[in-house]
mmCIF file of the N, C-alpha and C atoms, coordinates in Angstrom:
data_MODEL
# 
_entry.id   MODEL 
# 
loop_
_atom_site.group_PDB 
_atom_site.id 
_atom_site.type_symbol 
_atom_site.label_atom_id 
_atom_site.label_alt_id 
_atom_site.label_comp_id 
_atom_site.label_asym_id 
_atom_site.label_entity_id 
_atom_site.label_seq_id 
_atom_site.pdbx_PDB_ins_code 
_atom_site.Cartn_x 
_atom_site.Cartn_y 
_atom_site.Cartn_z 
_atom_site.occupancy 
_atom_site.B_iso_or_equiv 
_atom_site.pdbx_formal_charge 
_atom_site.auth_seq_id 
_atom_site.auth_comp_id 
_atom_site.auth_asym_id 
_atom_site.auth_atom_id 
_atom_site.pdbx_PDB_model_num 
ATOM 1   N N  . MET A 1 1  ? 176.159 115.162 79.815 1.00 0.00 ? 1  MET A N  1 
ATOM 2   C CA . MET A 1 1  ? 175.957 116.246 78.674 1.00 0.00 ? 1  MET A CA 1 
ATOM 3   C C  . MET A 1 1  ? 175.549 114.931 77.529 1.00 0.00 ? 1  MET A C  1 
ATOM 4   N N  . LEU A 1 2  ? 176.535 113.918 77.763 1.00 0.00 ? 2  LEU A N  1 
ATOM 5   C CA . LEU A 1 2  ? 176.889 112.685 76.684 1.00 0.00 ? 2  LEU A CA 1 
ATOM 6   C C  . LEU A 1 2  ? 175.549 112.252 76.346 1.00 0.00 ? 2  LEU A C  1 
ATOM 7   N N  . GLY A 1 3  ? 174.803 111.572 77.260 1.00 0.00 ? 3  GLY A N  1 
ATOM 8   C CA . GLY A 1 3  ? 173.447 111.247 76.601 1.00 0.00 ? 3  GLY A CA 1 
ATOM 9   C C  . GLY A 1 3  ? 172.423 112.546 76.107 1.00 0.00 ? 3  GLY A C  1 
ATOM 10  N N  . ASP A 1 4  ? 172.524 113.402 76.501 1.00 0.00 ? 4  ASP A N  1 
ATOM 11  C CA . ASP A 1 4  ? 171.685 114.748 75.867 1.00 0.00 ? 4  ASP A CA 1 
ATOM 12  C C  . ASP A 1 4  ? 172.550 114.840 74.210 1.00 0.00 ? 4  ASP A C  1 
ATOM 13  N N  . HIS A 1 5  ? 173.678 114.743 74.440 1.00 0.00 ? 5  HIS A N  1 
ATOM 14  C CA . HIS A 1 5  ? 174.517 114.797 72.889 1.00 0.00 ? 5  HIS A CA 1 
ATOM 15  C C  . HIS A 1 5  ? 173.789 113.606 71.914 1.00 0.00 ? 5  HIS A C  1 
ATOM 16  N N  . SER A 1 6  ? 173.789 112.430 72.592 1.00 0.00 ? 6  SER A N  1 
ATOM 17  C CA . SER A 1 6  ? 173.131 111.272 71.779 1.00 0.00 ? 6  SER A CA 1 
ATOM 18  C C  . SER A 1 6  ? 171.816 111.635 71.494 1.00 0.00 ? 6  SER A C  1 
ATOM 19  N N  . GLU A 1 7  ? 171.058 112.223 72.276 1.00 0.00 ? 7  GLU A N  1 
ATOM 20  C CA . GLU A 1 7  ? 169.649 112.379 72.238 1.00 0.00 ? 7  GLU A CA 1 
ATOM 21  C C  . GLU A 1 7  ? 169.480 113.648 70.777 1.00 0.00 ? 7  GLU A C  1 
ATOM 22  N N  . LEU A 1 8  ? 170.485 114.658 71.248 1.00 0.00 ? 8  LEU A N  1 
ATOM 23  C CA . LEU A 1 8  ? 170.236 115.940 70.355 1.00 0.00 ? 8  LEU A CA 1 
ATOM 24  C C  . LEU A 1 8  ? 170.661 115.104 68.931 1.00 0.00 ? 8  LEU A C  1 
ATOM 25  N N  . LEU A 1 9  ? 171.545 114.221 68.358 1.00 0.00 ? 9  LEU A N  1 
ATOM 26  C CA . LEU A 1 9  ? 171.900 114.086 67.226 1.00 0.00 ? 9  LEU A CA 1 
ATOM 27  C C  . LEU A 1 9  ? 170.506 113.092 66.595 1.00 0.00 ? 9  LEU A C  1 
ATOM 28  N N  . GLN A 1 10 ? 169.818 112.145 67.423 1.00 0.00 ? 10 GLN A N  1 
ATOM 29  C CA . GLN A 1 10 ? 169.077 111.359 67.197 1.00 0.00 ? 10 GLN A CA 1 
ATOM 30  C C  . GLN A 1 10 ? 167.682 112.076 66.483 1.00 0.00 ? 10 GLN A C  1 
ATOM 31  N N  . HIS A 1 11 ? 167.428 113.370 67.512 1.00 0.00 ? 11 HIS A N  1 
ATOM 32  C CA . HIS A 1 11 ? 166.222 114.171 66.899 1.00 0.00 ? 11 HIS A CA 1 
ATOM 33  C C  . HIS A 1 11 ? 166.646 115.314 65.819 1.00 0.00 ? 11 HIS A C  1 
ATOM 34  N N  . LEU A 1 12 ? 167.703 115.250 65.727 1.00 0.00 ? 12 LEU A N  1 
ATOM 35  C CA . LEU A 1 12 ? 168.001 116.154 64.308 1.00 0.00 ? 12 LEU A CA 1 
ATOM 36  C C  . LEU A 1 12 ? 168.239 114.914 63.196 1.00 0.00 ? 12 LEU A C  1 
ATOM 37  N N  . ASN A 1 13 ? 168.817 113.972 63.708 1.00 0.00 ? 13 ASN A N  1 
ATOM 38  C CA . ASN A 1 13 ? 168.502 112.805 62.233 1.00 0.00 ? 13 ASN A CA 1 
ATOM 39  C C  . ASN A 1 13 ? 167.100 112.518 61.775 1.00 0.00 ? 13 ASN A C  1 
ATOM 40  N N  . THR A 1 14 ? 166.087 112.405 63.152 1.00 0.00 ? 14 THR A N  1 
ATOM 41  C CA . THR A 1 14 ? 164.930 112.076 62.742 1.00 0.00 ? 14 THR A CA 1 
ATOM 42  C C  . THR A 1 14 ? 164.252 113.341 61.716 1.00 0.00 ? 14 THR A C  1 
ATOM 43  N N  . ALA A 1 15 ? 164.431 114.692 62.319 1.00 0.00 ? 15 ALA A N  1 
ATOM 44  C CA . ALA A 1 15 ? 164.182 115.960 61.717 1.00 0.00 ? 15 ALA A CA 1 
ATOM 45  C C  . ALA A 1 15 ? 164.370 115.987 60.060 1.00 0.00 ? 15 ALA A C  1 
ATOM 46  N N  . ARG A 1 16 ? 165.767 115.515 59.695 1.00 0.00 ? 16 ARG A N  1 
ATOM 47  C CA . ARG A 1 16 ? 166.207 115.521 58.353 1.00 0.00 ? 16 ARG A CA 1 
ATOM 48  C C  . ARG A 1 16 ? 165.352 114.238 57.649 1.00 0.00 ? 16 ARG A C  1 
ATOM 49  N N  . LYS A 1 17 ? 165.250 112.990 58.188 1.00 0.00 ? 17 LYS A N  1 
ATOM 50  C CA . LYS A 1 17 ? 164.537 112.172 58.026 1.00 0.00 ? 17 LYS A CA 1 
ATOM 51  C C  . LYS A 1 17 ? 162.997 112.526 57.353 1.00 0.00 ? 17 LYS A C  1 
ATOM 52  N N  . HIS A 1 18 ? 162.364 113.290 58.297 1.00 0.00 ? 18 HIS A N  1 
ATOM 53  C CA . HIS A 1 18 ? 161.203 113.763 57.878 1.00 0.00 ? 18 HIS A CA 1 
ATOM 54  C C  . HIS A 1 18 ? 160.795 114.763 57.062 1.00 0.00 ? 18 HIS A C  1 
ATOM 55  N N  . ALA A 1 19 ? 161.898 115.773 56.988 1.00 0.00 ? 19 ALA A N  1 
ATOM 56  C CA . ALA A 1 19 ? 161.719 116.547 55.824 1.00 0.00 ? 19 ALA A CA 1 
ATOM 57  C C  . ALA A 1 19 ? 162.242 115.917 54.700 1.00 0.00 ? 19 ALA A C  1 
ATOM 58  N N  . ASP A 1 20 ? 163.328 114.906 54.493 1.00 0.00 ? 20 ASP A N  1 
ATOM 59  C CA . ASP A 1 20 ? 163.300 114.370 53.172 1.00 0.00 ? 20 ASP A CA 1 
ATOM 60  C C  . ASP A 1 20 ? 161.807 113.539 52.557 1.00 0.00 ? 20 ASP A C  1 
ATOM 61  N N  . GLN A 1 21 ? 161.247 113.036 53.694 1.00 0.00 ? 21 GLN A N  1 
ATOM 62  C CA . GLN A 1 21 ? 160.115 112.162 53.118 1.00 0.00 ? 21 GLN A CA 1 
ATOM 63  C C  . GLN A 1 21 ? 159.024 113.271 52.949 1.00 0.00 ? 21 GLN A C  1 
ATOM 64  N N  . ALA A 1 22 ? 158.899 114.531 53.527 1.00 0.00 ? 22 ALA A N  1 
ATOM 65  C CA . ALA A 1 22 ? 157.988 115.614 53.134 1.00 0.00 ? 22 ALA A CA 1 
ATOM 66  C C  . ALA A 1 22 ? 158.299 115.856 52.230 1.00 0.00 ? 22 ALA A C  1 
ATOM 67  N N  . GLU A 1 23 ? 159.537 116.175 51.644 1.00 0.00 ? 23 GLU A N  1 
ATOM 68  C CA . GLU A 1 23 ? 159.686 116.611 49.819 1.00 0.00 ? 23 GLU A CA 1 
ATOM 69  C C  . GLU A 1 23 ? 159.296 115.293 48.878 1.00 0.00 ? 23 GLU A C  1 
ATOM 70  N N  . THR A 1 24 ? 159.787 114.293 49.287 1.00 0.00 ? 24 THR A N  1 
ATOM 71  C CA . THR A 1 24 ? 159.819 112.937 48.232 1.00 0.00 ? 24 THR A CA 1 
ATOM 72  C C  . THR A 1 24 ? 158.625 112.498 48.335 1.00 0.00 ? 24 THR A C  1 
ATOM 73  N N  . GLN A 1 25 ? 157.618 112.588 49.447 1.00 0.00 ? 25 GLN A N  1 
ATOM 74  C CA . GLN A 1 25 ? 156.206 112.313 49.276 1.00 0.00 ? 25 GLN A CA 1 
ATOM 75  C C  . GLN A 1 25 ? 155.226 113.053 48.864 1.00 0.00 ? 25 GLN A C  1 
ATOM 76  N N  . ASN A 1 26 ? 155.767 114.305 48.724 1.00 0.00 ? 26 ASN A N  1 
ATOM 77  C CA . ASN A 1 26 ? 154.488 115.535 48.743 1.00 0.00 ? 26 ASN A CA 1 
ATOM 78  C C  . ASN A 1 26 ? 153.571 115.491 50.204 1.00 0.00 ? 26 ASN A C  1 
ATOM 79  N N  . ASN A 1 27 ? 154.242 115.806 51.289 1.00 0.00 ? 27 ASN A N  1 
ATOM 80  C CA . ASN A 1 27 ? 153.529 115.297 52.192 1.00 0.00 ? 27 ASN A CA 1 
ATOM 81  C C  . ASN A 1 27 ? 153.649 116.558 53.542 1.00 0.00 ? 27 ASN A C  1 
ATOM 82  N N  . PRO A 1 28 ? 153.190 117.649 53.423 1.00 0.00 ? 28 PRO A N  1 
ATOM 83  C CA . PRO A 1 28 ? 153.543 118.833 54.177 1.00 0.00 ? 28 PRO A CA 1 
ATOM 84  C C  . PRO A 1 28 ? 153.221 118.496 55.442 1.00 0.00 ? 28 PRO A C  1 
ATOM 85  N N  . ALA A 1 29 ? 152.576 117.082 56.123 1.00 0.00 ? 29 ALA A N  1 
ATOM 86  C CA . ALA A 1 29 ? 152.463 117.504 57.192 1.00 0.00 ? 29 ALA A CA 1 
ATOM 87  C C  . ALA A 1 29 ? 153.593 116.582 57.941 1.00 0.00 ? 29 ALA A C  1 
ATOM 88  N N  . LEU A 1 30 ? 154.384 116.114 57.519 1.00 0.00 ? 30 LEU A N  1 
ATOM 89  C CA . LEU A 1 30 ? 155.866 116.020 57.783 1.00 0.00 ? 30 LEU A CA 1 
ATOM 90  C C  . LEU A 1 30 ? 156.892 116.602 57.783 1.00 0.00 ? 30 LEU A C  1 
ATOM 91  N N  . TYR A 1 31 ? 156.487 117.883 57.300 1.00 0.00 ? 31 TYR A N  1 
ATOM 92  C CA . TYR A 1 31 ? 157.329 118.912 57.663 1.00 0.00 ? 31 TYR A CA 1 
ATOM 93  C C  . TYR A 1 31 ? 157.046 119.854 59.201 1.00 0.00 ? 31 TYR A C  1 
ATOM 94  N N  . ARG A 1 32 ? 155.544 119.781 59.630 1.00 0.00 ? 32 ARG A N  1 
ATOM 95  C CA . ARG A 1 32 ? 155.190 119.541 61.106 1.00 0.00 ? 32 ARG A CA 1 
ATOM 96  C C  . ARG A 1 32 ? 156.529 118.917 62.101 1.00 0.00 ? 32 ARG A C  1 
ATOM 97  N N  . GLU A 1 33 ? 156.382 117.777 61.593 1.00 0.00 ? 33 GLU A N  1 
ATOM 98  C CA . GLU A 1 33 ? 157.132 116.649 62.374 1.00 0.00 ? 33 GLU A CA 1 
ATOM 99  C C  . GLU A 1 33 ? 158.719 116.880 62.562 1.00 0.00 ? 33 GLU A C  1 
ATOM 100 N N  . ALA A 1 34 ? 159.165 117.429 61.320 1.00 0.00 ? 34 ALA A N  1 
ATOM 101 C CA . ALA A 1 34 ? 160.207 117.681 61.207 1.00 0.00 ? 34 ALA A CA 1 
ATOM 102 C C  . ALA A 1 34 ? 160.746 119.003 62.147 1.00 0.00 ? 34 ALA A C  1 
ATOM 103 N N  . ILE A 1 35 ? 159.646 119.912 62.106 1.00 0.00 ? 35 ILE A N  1 
ATOM 104 C CA . ILE A 1 35 ? 159.932 121.145 62.912 1.00 0.00 ? 35 ILE A CA 1 
ATOM 105 C C  . ILE A 1 35 ? 159.827 120.818 64.418 1.00 0.00 ? 35 ILE A C  1 
ATOM 106 N N  . ASP A 1 36 ? 158.823 119.929 64.528 1.00 0.00 ? 36 ASP A N  1 
ATOM 107 C CA . ASP A 1 36 ? 158.849 119.037 66.058 1.00 0.00 ? 36 ASP A CA 1 
ATOM 108 C C  . ASP A 1 36 ? 160.074 118.690 66.977 1.00 0.00 ? 36 ASP A C  1 
ATOM 109 N N  . GLU A 1 37 ? 160.619 118.193 65.834 1.00 0.00 ? 37 GLU A N  1 
ATOM 110 C CA . GLU A 1 37 ? 161.808 117.547 66.084 1.00 0.00 ? 37 GLU A CA 1 
ATOM 111 C C  . GLU A 1 37 ? 162.891 118.617 66.304 1.00 0.00 ? 37 GLU A C  1 
ATOM 112 N N  . LEU A 1 38 ? 163.204 119.328 65.645 1.00 0.00 ? 38 LEU A N  1 
ATOM 113 C CA . LEU A 1 38 ? 163.953 120.591 65.673 1.00 0.00 ? 38 LEU A CA 1 
ATOM 114 C C  . LEU A 1 38 ? 164.072 121.250 67.073 1.00 0.00 ? 38 LEU A C  1 
ATOM 115 N N  . VAL A 1 39 ? 162.562 121.451 67.154 1.00 0.00 ? 39 VAL A N  1 
ATOM 116 C CA . VAL A 1 39 ? 162.199 122.085 68.907 1.00 0.00 ? 39 VAL A CA 1 
ATOM 117 C C  . VAL A 1 39 ? 162.680 121.195 69.933 1.00 0.00 ? 39 VAL A C  1 
ATOM 118 N N  . VAL A 1 40 ? 162.258 119.981 69.822 1.00 0.00 ? 40 VAL A N  1 
ATOM 119 C CA . VAL A 1 40 ? 163.094 119.124 70.926 1.00 0.00 ? 40 VAL A CA 1 
ATOM 120 C C  . VAL A 1 40 ? 164.390 119.474 70.932 1.00 0.00 ? 40 VAL A C  1 
ATOM 121 N N  . ALA A 1 41 ? 165.445 119.290 69.939 1.00 0.00 ? 41 ALA A N  1 
ATOM 122 C CA . ALA A 1 41 ? 166.724 119.126 69.860 1.00 0.00 ? 41 ALA A CA 1 
ATOM 123 C C  . ALA A 1 41 ? 167.276 120.718 70.643 1.00 0.00 ? 41 ALA A C  1 
ATOM 124 N N  . VAL A 1 42 ? 166.523 122.111 69.800 1.00 0.00 ? 42 VAL A N  1 
ATOM 125 C CA . VAL A 1 42 ? 167.070 123.101 70.466 1.00 0.00 ? 42 VAL A CA 1 
ATOM 126 C C  . VAL A 1 42 ? 166.543 123.184 71.846 1.00 0.00 ? 42 VAL A C  1 
ATOM 127 N N  . GLU A 1 43 ? 165.508 122.565 72.686 1.00 0.00 ? 43 GLU A N  1 
ATOM 128 C CA . GLU A 1 43 ? 165.482 122.704 73.784 1.00 0.00 ? 43 GLU A CA 1 
ATOM 129 C C  . GLU A 1 43 ? 166.263 121.693 74.697 1.00 0.00 ? 43 GLU A C  1 
ATOM 130 N N  . LEU A 1 44 ? 166.748 120.370 74.109 1.00 0.00 ? 44 LEU A N  1 
ATOM 131 C CA . LEU A 1 44 ? 167.818 120.287 74.904 1.00 0.00 ? 44 LEU A CA 1 
ATOM 132 C C  . LEU A 1 44 ? 169.386 121.092 75.015 1.00 0.00 ? 44 LEU A C  1 
ATOM 133 N N  . LEU A 1 45 ? 169.489 121.995 73.783 1.00 0.00 ? 45 LEU A N  1 
ATOM 134 C CA . LEU A 1 45 ? 170.633 122.417 74.171 1.00 0.00 ? 45 LEU A CA 1 
ATOM 135 C C  . LEU A 1 45 ? 170.177 123.600 75.235 1.00 0.00 ? 45 LEU A C  1 
ATOM 136 N N  . ALA A 1 46 ? 169.308 124.138 75.167 1.00 0.00 ? 46 ALA A N  1 
ATOM 137 C CA . ALA A 1 46 ? 169.005 125.474 75.907 1.00 0.00 ? 46 ALA A CA 1 
ATOM 138 C C  . ALA A 1 46 ? 169.162 124.685 77.500 1.00 0.00 ? 46 ALA A C  1 
ATOM 139 N N  . ARG A 1 47 ? 168.619 123.406 77.219 1.00 0.00 ? 47 ARG A N  1 
ATOM 140 C CA . ARG A 1 47 ? 168.709 122.858 78.806 1.00 0.00 ? 47 ARG A CA 1 
ATOM 141 C C  . ARG A 1 47 ? 170.194 122.769 79.615 1.00 0.00 ? 47 ARG A C  1 
ATOM 142 N N  . ASN A 1 48 ? 171.300 122.741 78.548 1.00 0.00 ? 48 ASN A N  1 
ATOM 143 C CA . ASN A 1 48 ? 172.459 122.956 79.155 1.00 0.00 ? 48 ASN A CA 1 
ATOM 144 C C  . ASN A 1 48 ? 173.326 123.995 79.040 1.00 0.00 ? 48 ASN A C  1 
ATOM 145 N N  . THR A 1 49 ? 172.350 125.165 78.614 1.00 0.00 ? 49 THR A N  1 
ATOM 146 C CA . THR A 1 49 ? 172.856 126.464 78.761 1.00 0.00 ? 49 THR A CA 1 
ATOM 147 C C  . THR A 1 49 ? 171.995 127.377 79.875 1.00 0.00 ? 49 THR A C  1 
ATOM 148 N N  . PRO A 1 50 ? 172.378 127.292 81.134 1.00 0.00 ? 50 PRO A N  1 
ATOM 149 C CA . PRO A 1 50 ? 171.327 127.705 82.124 1.00 0.00 ? 50 PRO A CA 1 
ATOM 150 C C  . PRO A 1 50 ? 171.154 129.300 82.198 1.00 0.00 ? 50 PRO A C  1 
ATOM 151 N N  . GLU A 1 51 ? 171.864 130.048 81.277 1.00 0.00 ? 51 GLU A N  1 
ATOM 152 C CA . GLU A 1 51 ? 171.708 131.590 81.199 1.00 0.00 ? 51 GLU A CA 1 
ATOM 153 C C  . GLU A 1 51 ? 170.599 131.955 80.025 1.00 0.00 ? 51 GLU A C  1 
ATOM 154 N N  . LEU A 1 52 ? 170.610 130.999 79.362 1.00 0.00 ? 52 LEU A N  1 
ATOM 155 C CA . LEU A 1 52 ? 169.397 131.336 78.131 1.00 0.00 ? 52 LEU A CA 1 
ATOM 156 C C  . LEU A 1 52 ? 168.008 130.390 78.868 1.00 0.00 ? 52 LEU A C  1 
ATOM 157 N N  . GLU A 1 53 ? 168.160 129.907 79.347 1.00 0.00 ? 53 GLU A N  1 
ATOM 158 C CA . GLU A 1 53 ? 166.642 129.104 79.940 1.00 0.00 ? 53 GLU A CA 1 
ATOM 159 C C  . GLU A 1 53 ? 165.587 129.833 80.102 1.00 0.00 ? 53 GLU A C  1 
ATOM 160 N N  . GLY A 1 54 ? 165.585 130.957 80.933 1.00 0.00 ? 54 GLY A N  1 
ATOM 161 C CA . GLY A 1 54 ? 164.600 131.356 81.178 1.00 0.00 ? 54 GLY A CA 1 
ATOM 162 C C  . GLY A 1 54 ? 164.076 132.203 80.150 1.00 0.00 ? 54 GLY A C  1 
ATOM 163 N N  . GLU A 1 55 ? 164.819 132.885 79.179 1.00 0.00 ? 55 GLU A N  1 
ATOM 164 C CA . GLU A 1 55 ? 164.894 133.794 78.172 1.00 0.00 ? 55 GLU A CA 1 
ATOM 165 C C  . GLU A 1 55 ? 164.146 132.799 76.913 1.00 0.00 ? 55 GLU A C  1 
ATOM 166 N N  . ILE A 1 56 ? 164.397 131.292 76.966 1.00 0.00 ? 56 ILE A N  1 
ATOM 167 C CA . ILE A 1 56 ? 164.075 130.626 75.425 1.00 0.00 ? 56 ILE A CA 1 
ATOM 168 C C  . ILE A 1 56 ? 162.223 130.338 76.066 1.00 0.00 ? 56 ILE A C  1 
ATOM 169 N N  . ARG A 1 57 ? 162.527 129.557 77.406 1.00 0.00 ? 57 ARG A N  1 
ATOM 170 C CA . ARG A 1 57 ? 161.188 129.511 78.200 1.00 0.00 ? 57 ARG A CA 1 
ATOM 171 C C  . ARG A 1 57 ? 159.804 130.298 77.484 1.00 0.00 ? 57 ARG A C  1 
ATOM 172 N N  . LYS A 1 58 ? 160.704 131.800 78.007 1.00 0.00 ? 58 LYS A N  1 
ATOM 173 C CA . LYS A 1 58 ? 159.401 133.047 78.101 1.00 0.00 ? 58 LYS A CA 1 
ATOM 174 C C  . LYS A 1 58 ? 159.472 133.462 76.412 1.00 0.00 ? 58 LYS A C  1 
ATOM 175 N N  . ALA A 1 59 ? 160.205 132.807 75.702 1.00 0.00 ? 59 ALA A N  1 
ATOM 176 C CA . ALA A 1 59 ? 159.713 133.141 74.147 1.00 0.00 ? 59 ALA A CA 1 
ATOM 177 C C  . ALA A 1 59 ? 159.003 131.910 73.538 1.00 0.00 ? 59 ALA A C  1 
ATOM 178 N N  . ALA A 1 60 ? 159.121 130.821 74.141 1.00 0.00 ? 60 ALA A N  1 
ATOM 179 C CA . ALA A 1 60 ? 158.153 129.734 73.617 1.00 0.00 ? 60 ALA A CA 1 
ATOM 180 C C  . ALA A 1 60 ? 156.836 129.961 74.247 1.00 0.00 ? 60 ALA A C  1 
ATOM 181 N N  . SER A 1 61 ? 156.601 130.523 75.162 1.00 0.00 ? 61 SER A N  1 
ATOM 182 C CA . SER A 1 61 ? 155.588 130.830 75.791 1.00 0.00 ? 61 SER A CA 1 
ATOM 183 C C  . SER A 1 61 ? 154.665 131.900 74.731 1.00 0.00 ? 61 SER A C  1 
ATOM 184 N N  . GLU A 1 62 ? 155.332 132.919 74.245 1.00 0.00 ? 62 GLU A N  1 
ATOM 185 C CA . GLU A 1 62 ? 154.515 133.946 73.790 1.00 0.00 ? 62 GLU A CA 1 
ATOM 186 C C  . GLU A 1 62 ? 154.037 133.316 72.363 1.00 0.00 ? 62 GLU A C  1 
ATOM 187 N N  . PRO A 1 63 ? 152.887 133.933 71.727 1.00 0.00 ? 63 PRO A N  1 
ATOM 188 C CA . PRO A 1 63 ? 152.045 133.700 70.818 1.00 0.00 ? 63 PRO A CA 1 
ATOM 189 C C  . PRO A 1 63 ? 152.822 133.253 69.415 1.00 0.00 ? 63 PRO A C  1 
ATOM 190 N N  . GLU A 1 64 ? 153.519 134.735 69.369 1.00 0.00 ? 64 GLU A N  1 
ATOM 191 C CA . GLU A 1 64 ? 154.753 134.772 68.160 1.00 0.00 ? 64 GLU A CA 1 
ATOM 192 C C  . GLU A 1 64 ? 156.105 134.849 68.788 1.00 0.00 ? 64 GLU A C  1 
ATOM 193 N N  . LEU A 1 65 ? 156.744 134.562 67.776 1.00 0.00 ? 65 LEU A N  1 
ATOM 194 C CA . LEU A 1 65 ? 158.156 134.992 68.023 1.00 0.00 ? 65 LEU A CA 1 
ATOM 195 C C  . LEU A 1 65 ? 158.521 136.508 67.636 1.00 0.00 ? 65 LEU A C  1 
ATOM 196 N N  . PRO A 1 66 ? 159.191 136.839 68.863 1.00 0.00 ? 66 PRO A N  1 
ATOM 197 C CA . PRO A 1 66 ? 159.574 138.494 68.564 1.00 0.00 ? 66 PRO A CA 1 
ATOM 198 C C  . PRO A 1 66 ? 159.846 138.819 67.166 1.00 0.00 ? 66 PRO A C  1 
ATOM 199 N N  . ALA A 1 67 ? 160.748 137.929 66.651 1.00 0.00 ? 67 ALA A N  1 
ATOM 200 C CA . ALA A 1 67 ? 161.359 138.280 65.233 1.00 0.00 ? 67 ALA A CA 1 
ATOM 201 C C  . ALA A 1 67 ? 160.320 138.741 64.025 1.00 0.00 ? 67 ALA A C  1 
ATOM 202 N N  . PHE A 1 68 ? 159.146 137.650 64.302 1.00 0.00 ? 68 PHE A N  1 
ATOM 203 C CA . PHE A 1 68 ? 158.306 138.078 63.412 1.00 0.00 ? 68 PHE A CA 1 
ATOM 204 C C  . PHE A 1 68 ? 157.059 138.675 63.551 1.00 0.00 ? 68 PHE A C  1 
ATOM 205 N N  . LYS A 1 69 ? 157.310 139.739 64.808 1.00 0.00 ? 69 LYS A N  1 
ATOM 206 C CA . LYS A 1 69 ? 155.816 140.730 65.118 1.00 0.00 ? 69 LYS A CA 1 
ATOM 207 C C  . LYS A 1 69 ? 156.080 141.899 64.393 1.00 0.00 ? 69 LYS A C  1 
# 
């Protein structure tokens, strides 16, 4: 988990940088990069939570998240 923790922080910091750049440079494409980094961070957390892994993978494969249906 220690390596995952370091990697998780790296993805979160990168997401923050992309979001800040998107705002200051008025570049909406960087918001997508920030979202992608957040998704990777969540997947790292899910990988370390075995009981949720199947549910998260199932939700990720659905075209829409259940909360937005």
